[in-house]
N, C-alpha and C positions, 0 to 999 in steps of 0.2 A: 458392466461398469464403464469400461473404455478408458480413453486417454485424457478426457477432460478433467476428472478429479486430480490426476497427477499434474496436469498443466496448472490448475488452480493452486495446488500446493507449492509448486515451484515458483509461481508468481508471488505467493504470499511470502516465501522465503526471500525473494528478491526485495520485497517491500521491507522486511525486517532488517536485512543487511543494509539497505539504503538509509533507513532511519538510524541505525547504529553508526554508520559512517558519517551521517550528518552531524553527529556530536564530535567527531574527530577531525574532519577535514572539510574544506569548502567544495562546492559542486564542480569546480573546474579541474580537480585533480583526479587521476585514475585511482581506483576503480569506480569512484562515485560518478565520474564523467560518463561512464558507460551505463550505469544503473539508473541514474536520476531521470534521464529522458523516458525510461520505461515506466517509472512510477509517478512522475509528475502530472500527466494529463488527468488520471482519475482523481488524484489528490486535489488538483486545482478545481475541479468540478465540485468536490466535496467542500473545499474551503469557500467556494462561492455560495453553496447551499447552507453552510454552517460556519459563518465567519468567526474568527477568533474573538471578536469583540463581544459575541454572545456567549462565549465559553470561558470568560475570565482571562482572555489573552492567550489561552492554550490552543495549539493547533492539534485538534483531535482527528484530522483527516486520515492519518495512517491507522489509527485505532478503528475508526469507522470502516475504513477500507478492509482491514483484516477481519473484522467481524462479519462484514458483508461477504467476503470471500469464503469464510468458514461456513456461513449459512448456505451459500450457493453450493459449496462442495457437499454438505450434508444433504441438501435437497436433491442434488443430482444422484447421490449414491442410494438414497432411500427408494425402495421399489414402489 
């Protein structure tokens, strides 16, 4: 199995925490200032591929990222 599934799970947890903190505080305050640079690059790529104007104004990039991470983790664990 190895360390990659654990790393994927920790990154998914960081994404969830960053999304939760986005509701509570701006990106320039700690701890969001530390987490946001870790989660923004893949989310920006997903926002480019799936802009909010096509999803009714909703930013679905965190959800798509979490589903992708879950799929990658399952694929990696399966023999």
